C-alpha positions in Angstrom: 37.0 12.9 14.2 36.9 12.2 10.5 36.5 8.4 11.2 33.6 9.1 13.5 32.0 11.2 10.8 32.6 8.6 8.1 31.2 5.8 10.3 28.1 7.8 11.1 27.5 8.6 7.4 28.0 5.0 6.4 25.5 3.8 9.1 22.9 6.3 8.0 23.5 5.5 4.4 23.1 1.7 5.1 19.8 2.3 6.9 18.5 4.6 4.1 19.5 2.1 1.4 17.9 -0.8 3.3 14.6 1.1 3.7 14.7 2.4 0.1 15.1 -1.2 -1.2 12.3 -2.4 1.0 10.0 0.4 -0.2 10.9 -0.4 -3.8 10.0 -4.1 -3.2 6.7 -3.1 -1.5 5.9 -0.7 -4.4 6.7 -3.1 -7.3 6.0 -6.5 -5.6 3.1 -5.5 -3.4 4.3 -7.5 -0.3 7.3 -8.0 2.0 8.8 -11.2 3.4 11.8 -11.9 5.6 13.9 -12.8 2.5 13.3 -9.3 1.2 14.6 -7.8 4.4 17.7 -10.0 4.3 18.3 -9.2 0.6 18.0 -5.5 1.1 20.4 -5.7 4.1 22.9 -7.7 2.0 22.8 -5.2 -0.9 23.1 -2.2 1.4 26.1 -4.0 3.2 27.8 -4.6 -0.1 27.5 -1.0 -1.2 28.7 0.1 2.3 31.8 -2.1 2.0 32.5 -0.7 -1.4 32.5 2.8 0.1 34.7 1.6 2.9 37.2 0.2 0.4 37.2 3.5 -1.5 37.8 5.4 1.7 40.7 3.2 2.8 42.2 3.4 -0.7 42.0 7.2 -0.6 43.5 7.4 2.9 46.4 5.1 2.5 47.2 5.3 -1.2 46.4 8.9 -2.0 46.7 11.1 1.1 49.7 9.5 2.8 50.3 11.9 5.7 50.3 15.0 3.6 48.3 17.2 5.8 49.3 19.1 9.0 47.6 21.8 11.1 49.1 24.7 13.0 47.0 26.3 15.8 47.7 29.4 17.7 45.5 31.0 20.4 45.8 34.7 20.4 44.2 37.3 22.7 41.4 38.1 20.3 41.2 35.2 17.9 42.2 31.6 17.1 44.5 31.1 14.2 44.5 27.8 12.2 46.7 27.0 9.2 46.1 23.8 7.3 49.2 22.8 5.4 49.5 20.3 2.5 53.0 18.9 2.1 54.7 16.6 -0.3 54.0 13.0 0.5 56.6 11.8 3.0 56.6 10.0 6.2 56.4 12.4 9.2 58.4 11.6 12.3 55.4 11.7 14.6 53.3 9.5 12.3 54.6 6.1 13.2 51.7 3.7 12.7 48.1 4.6 12.8 47.1 7.4 15.1 43.6 8.1 16.4 44.5 11.4 18.0 46.5 14.5 17.0 50.2 14.3 17.5 53.2 16.6 17.3 55.2 16.7 14.1 58.3 18.4 12.9 57.9 21.9 11.4 56.6 21.9 7.9 58.8 23.8 5.5 57.7 24.8 2.0 54.1 23.5 2.1 52.5 22.8 -1.3 49.3 24.6 -0.2 48.3 26.5 2.9 44.8 27.6 4.0 44.4 30.0 6.9 41.3 30.3 9.1 40.7 32.7 11.9 37.9 32.6 14.4 37.3 35.6 16.7 36.8 34.7 20.4 33.7 37.0 20.2 32.1 34.5 17.7 32.7 31.5 20.0 29.7 30.9 22.3 30.7 27.6 23.8 33.9 25.5 24.0 33.3 21.8 24.4 35.8 19.1 24.6 36.3 15.5 23.4 38.8 14.7 26.1 39.8 11.2 25.0 40.7 12.5 21.6 42.2 15.8 23.0 39.9 17.9 20.7 38.4 21.3 21.5 35.2 22.2 19.7 34.7 25.9 19.3 31.0 26.4 18.7 29.2 29.5 17.5 25.6 30.3 16.7 25.5 28.0 13.7 27.5 25.0 14.9 31.2 24.1 15.1 33.4 27.0 14.0 36.7 25.1 14.5 38.1 21.9 15.8 41.4 22.2 17.6 43.4 19.0 17.8 46.0 18.9 20.6 49.2 16.7 20.4 49.4 15.9 24.1 47.6 16.2 27.4 49.7 19.1 28.6 48.9 21.3 25.6 45.3 20.2 25.7 44.9 21.4 29.3 46.7 24.7 28.5 44.5 25.3 25.4 41.4 24.4 27.4 42.3 26.8 30.2 43.0 29.6 27.7 39.7 29.0 25.9 37.9 29.0 29.3 39.4 32.4 30.1 38.6 33.8 26.6 35.0 32.5 26.4 34.1 31.5 29.9 32.0 28.6 28.8 33.8 25.5 30.1 
């Protein structure tokens, strides 16, 4: 999900930079040619690649599998605890993963943030099935994203949410 957001932001930023550079050329130069379009696209691409490099550096050199999430569906609410651990390889994190996966229990987290969402605040539960993600949506957008480690848990969570909200 984060990668989808990053790619979307980079595509939008690339387009905005290209248009901004073309407008600057039009304002200061008074005309546009094909070379101006190519030049602005090249500059926007270079800037985009620099941001991609910074993101890759942050993900692989700084973050290093230090975050975990614990979800619990209760009768009246959804509980989510985001845990930050010391940098160490997690057993379930062999290689790159595009979906949530099960990990060993996290003991002694460095930091823990708890979020609770009441089922009464959830208006719609939508799914991204190929990623095994439930999106709990309220009046003002997504209240919580629930990442499931496998298909069995995803289906159980989806069924529970269907009974709690009745919107699937």
